[in-house]
Residue, then its C-alpha position, 0 to 999 in steps of 0.5 A: m590876577r583878574i579872573g576875566v583875563n585868565r580863563e583857564t583859573f576859571q577852569r580850574l575852580l569850576e572843576s575843582l568844584t564839579n569833581s569834589e566828593a562833596k559834591q558828587s555825594g549831594n553833600f551841599v553844605e561841604t560844598a558850599k563851605l568849598a564854594s566860597q573859599l575857591l571864590s574868596e581865593q579866587l577872586e578879589v572880593n571882601q567877603v563871600s557868603i551861601w544861604s539857604w532859603s527854608k522851605d516855606q521861604h520865610i527865613q535865610f541862614a548861613v551855609a557856609r562863608a569865607g574872607k572877611a567877618v562882618a559886623c550885622e548880620r543880612p535879615k534873615h526875615l525874607a519878607d523883609l526883602e520884598m524887592y530884594i526878592a522879586e529882583l532875584r525872581r526877575h533877573l536872577h542875579i543883582a549885580a551892583d558896584d553902589a550898593c549903598n545907594d541900589m535902590r535893587l538893594l533899598e532893603l540891606q542898605t541901612d542895616y546892612f551894607i552900609p555898617n561893613d562899609i559894602g560898597r559892591c554887592l553881587d548876588v546870584a540865585i540859587r535855583i533848583n526846577g526855576h525856584i530860589e533856593g538859597v543865595l551866592s552873595l559876594e561883596r567887595t569895598k567900593q574902593m574894589p574895582a567893579w564887577e566886571n562880566a566874567e565875574i557874574d559869569i563864574a560865579t553863576h556856574v558855581a550858583d549852578q554847580l550849588a544847585l545841583a548839589l542841593a538838587t543832589n542833596d534833596a534827591y538822597q533825602k528824598d530816598e533815604m524817607l523812601s527808604l525809611f517809610q519802607s523799613a518803619i512799614d514792613n517792621s510795624r506792628q500795623i498792618t499796611m495794606l495797598v488796595n487797587l479799588h479799580q481792580e478790586r486787588v490788593e497791592y501791597v500788604n507789610a508783615a503784620h499781615q501775617l503776626i496778626t492774621g496768620i496768612a504770609p503778604e505773598q498769599i494775598v498779593g496780587k489777590s481780589l479783595y475778596e480772598l481777604v479774612y473780611f470779605k469772607e467771614h463780614p461779606h455785607e459789614a465788607r461790602q459797605t466799606l469798600k462802597q464808602l471807599c469808592c465814594g472817598d469816604y474815610v471809614r472806620g471800623m472793628y470786627s472780629f474773626h477767626h485766626l489760623a490757629g483758631h483763636e478769635v482776634w479782632i481788629k480794628f482799622a481804618a480807609s482812606q481813598f487817595d488817586t496816584p499822579l496817572g490818575n489811578h484809585f487807590a485805598l490805603i488800610s492801616a489796621e492794628d490788633y484790638t483784641d487784648i483792648r476789646h477783653s478790656q473793654l468786654e471786661l469792663e462792661y461786663l462788669a457794669w452790666h452785671c450782679n457782680l455777685t449772682g453774675l445776672y445783669n445788674r439794675p441799670y442793664f435791666k432798667r434800660t433793657l425795659d425801658r426799651m420794652a413795649e411789649g412782653w412780661l415783666i416779673m419782680v421776684n421779691l424775698m420775703g424776710f431776707k433782711r432778718y436771715n440776713d442778720t441772723y446768719g450774717h452776710e456770707l450766708g445771706d450772699e450765698m442765698l441771693v447766689e443760690v437764688g439767682r442760680r434757680l432763676r437763670s436755670f428755671s428761664s434758660s430752659h424755660f424761655g430760652d433765649s427771649h428772656t433778661c434775668a437780672r438783680v435788681g435790688s439787696d433781695e429782688f430779682a427780676l425777669l422779662l420776657h421779651s415776646s407777648e406770647v407766653a403759652d402758660l404762663s401762670l403755670l410756669v410763674t406757679k412751677l417757678h415760685q415752688q422751684l425759688s420756695h425750696p430749702v436752700s441749705f448750708g452744711c447742716e442747716s435748710v433755710d427756707v426762701r419765701p419768693a414774693i412775685a409780681i407779673v406785670d405785662i407791659s404792653k398795657v401799663a408801658s403808655t401811661v404807668s411803669p412797669l416797675t411801679c405796677a410791678d412794686i404794687a403787684l408785688q406788696s400785694a403779693k406778700k401778703k398772701q397766704g400761701h403762693t404768693i403769687q399776684t398778677f398787676t390788675s387795674t383794680l389793684l393800680d387804682a387801689f394803690k391811687d387810692d392809698a396814694e390820695l389816702e397817705r397825702d390826707l394822711n398827711h395832713a391829719i396827722r398836721t390836723r389832728q384828726f386822730e382820736l383813742y378808742y379804748q376796748p376795756l380788759k377784764d380780769l376772768q378771775t375777779q370779774r372786774y375791768i383793769g385795763a385799757e387798750a387804746l386804739i386809734r380811730w381817724h375822723h377822714p372829713k369824706r371817708g369818715v371814722l376809719y379804723p386802724g387797718a385802713f391806713i396803718d399799713i400806708a403809715e408804715q410803709t410811709g414811714l408815718i407811723n414815727a408820728i402817728g405812734s408818738w401822738v398815740l403814746e403821747a395821748a394814751c399817757k397822758q388819759l392815764y394820768l388823768w386816770q389814775h388822778h382820779d383815782i381809776n385804777l388801770s393798766m394801758h395797753v399801747n400798741v408799738s410798731a416795729r419801725q416805731f420800736f425798733g427807729g432808736n427813739l423810743y426809750e428817750q421819748v418813754w422816759d421824757l412822758l413819764n417824767r411829764y404824766p407820772l404813773k403807777s409803775r408797771s401801767l403803762i405796757l408795750e405792744i408788740t407783735e411776736t414777729e416784729l420782736m424777732e427782727d433784732i434779737r439783740y437790739a429789742t433785749n437790750l431795749c426791752q431790759e431798759l423800758a423794764e427799769l423804767g417801769v413800763g410793762l412788755a406785751i406779745d401781741d398776736f402770740g402763736t402767729g409768729y415763731s418765737s421760742m420759749r428761749y427767747l420769751k425767758q431773755f425778755p422782761i415779758s410781762k404779758l402774752k396776747i392770745d391772737r383771736s384767730f385761736i379764740t376765735d375758733l374755740n366753740i368748733s376746733h377741737q386744735s385751736r383748744e389744744i393749743v389755747s391750753a398750751i398757751i396757758a399752761m406755757a404762760k403759767a410756767l414761766n409766770i406772764s400774765l396771759t389776755a385772749e383777744g376777739v372774745e365774743n360768746t360765753e362759750q369761749e369765755t366759759f372755756l378761757t375761765e376754767n383753763l385761769c386764762h387771767q383776761a380776756q377783751g373782745f365785743l362779748y364786754s365792749p368795742a372800743l369806746r371814746q374817752a367819755e363813754f369808757s369812763s361810763f362803762i368802767e363806771n357801770a362796771k363797778e356798781a354792778v360788780l357791787h351789786 
């Protein structure tokens, strides 16, 4: 029976739909299924379908269907149905009795109506608050009756009920989401706070506030902002944050406060302003407990800026601090001989010494300079102290006290070891604009190390001039090596018992194009510091071997003494160099004698012992130069294959006036005799010294009493004349 003539059926359909549980509960999908089923049963239609549009109004999808299945679906993309949608928005429904030719449905005809044999179509908009949210669609074949007003009316009423169900569903979903959000915020472990900016009052805070701060929400909700712990412990920062919020800025920050239980807590927060529909200004603040992360950051920061051995600041932190200073004082401390100590006693005890020195430096600095200083370990054996104020009373006296305190022996069990600090002092304000304070400290340290007693040096312009002069000399030295500006001079060695000259010491001279003839003391230190000593030493050794070979070839039987630096001796290739030279210049056994100071020899006893044994096997003699000024022991003298000791000139110079020097020289002569080692006295300048040495059975002597160092031709003439004098 047709719906248009049976209004009772129409009423029952609407009542069934309106009073359904699905409709009452706002279940849109079930309401749509019921509506499509009722319409399919009560109206003469081919198919009933209900479509829902996505929130972005881009896609439609079928929610419910009833009736005959279709071969092809309606287009899903609403962008393809612009004319259709425009018509729906204008008239809210489209009743077409010739769907395949109706221009309002042009976009549906080819791909939907014609393939599915749909001749008549009634589409009604499902609207909420004037916005189309979906479509109720009724479809018939061409053979079925045309649409009547009653059918259009009932379809419109059903669409309205579907809209109500959909609206109810949306409201329930919104309520559920609000409830979900409220529950999520209430149970969150992050603080969420709402603040009324106009009244400067806390309107809401969740339970996390009590977990993190120890203060319950009810204690602050409704209270002034100034009651918050942030405003109490950090008033200036808090007021600045509030000012930024009122200006509409997004604010982030971090602060610490004291928990009610007494421990420190770090908070990280973010805050932003928003306006309510009524125009009230609020701020939403979210915050989290940042304590663990902050402690990890502080620990990493500590590791990044501190020496993990001494606990002092490290070089990067020190350098960053120094770079920011325009005034103040830089005090640099270097532990002289630390490498030797480290190699002798082992790295573990070496570390203990560094820790103790660091402790002394920190203790002294805290006692005398308060908080206005920075202590750092800036190298393996270097420490630094930055004084941030230029006004330091009695600085020289304080540095002297520091030197004394650092110099106290360090005890390890039963052993006690002396600490030998060298200290440089730099006035940062006087050098910062021209020279790096670190460079100045290095220059002053080099000078301090050469001093006797208190090895303390304040940087001065004189030292800088000397440094620049040394830098220029270094450049000249490089050029001298390339262009062979060196020459060997020879000082004769005299046998005190036979009164014959039995050897020569090869001494280098530099013919500088501007400075004239330079003695070793003018450039050897620079050569050693820069590593150029290896190239110079190699040239000296080869030139001396070549000259000795020529003398021996002409029956001039002499020994040749050649000085070897520590860097050359421990460089790793001295043996190979000597072996190569002896193959090129065959020399008499023991006629080539290498000299090294006893202090340098002790730097690495095991290596030195092995190398000396290997050189001895090549027929090379070893002499300890400047004997008496170092700390070699009888055990080591017996351990090395030493062929000669050379008494340091400082003892010989004082022979005439110092009873102590005479006793020391006599003891050295007696020791050499006991060890069956040849002995040479250096720096003999008068006959009284020669007489003492001869009477005490010293073997050989050299010095200005006999001759200064001579050029090769002059030396040959000197030796020849000396031979003739002995014969006559």
